C-alpha positions, 0 to 999 in steps of 0.5 A, a space after each residue: 655167835 648167836 645161840 638159838 633159844 630152842 637149843 637151850 633146856 627150858 630151865 637154862 633158858 629161864 635162868 638166863 632170861 631171869 639173869 638178864 632181866 635182873 641185871 638190866 635197869 630197863 624202864 618199863 613205864 609207869 606201871 611196874 612189872 613182876 619178874 614173871 611178866 618181864 621174863 615172859 616178855 623176853 621169851 616173846 621177843 626171842 620167839 618172835 625173833 626181835 631178840 637173840 642170845 649172843 655167846 662171846 667166845 673172846 669174853 666167854 659171856 652170854 647175853 640177850 639183845 633186843 633187836 629193834 
C-alpha cells in the first residue's frame, strides 16, 4: 500500500527518510553528501512523485522506493 507523504507528521516523515538514507548503501558519486543533503534529496523525490512510501501489511514494514 502506498502511503502519501503528506499524511505523515513532519517529524515522522523526517525520521523515516533518515532511517532510509542511513540504511541504504547509496553511491552519491565522487563527492560525499551530508545527511541533511541526502534527506532533502529524498524529500524532493517524494514531492516530485519520483519516490513513494510503501507499507507492507504482510511484513509490517515501511520503505521508500525511488521510482525512475
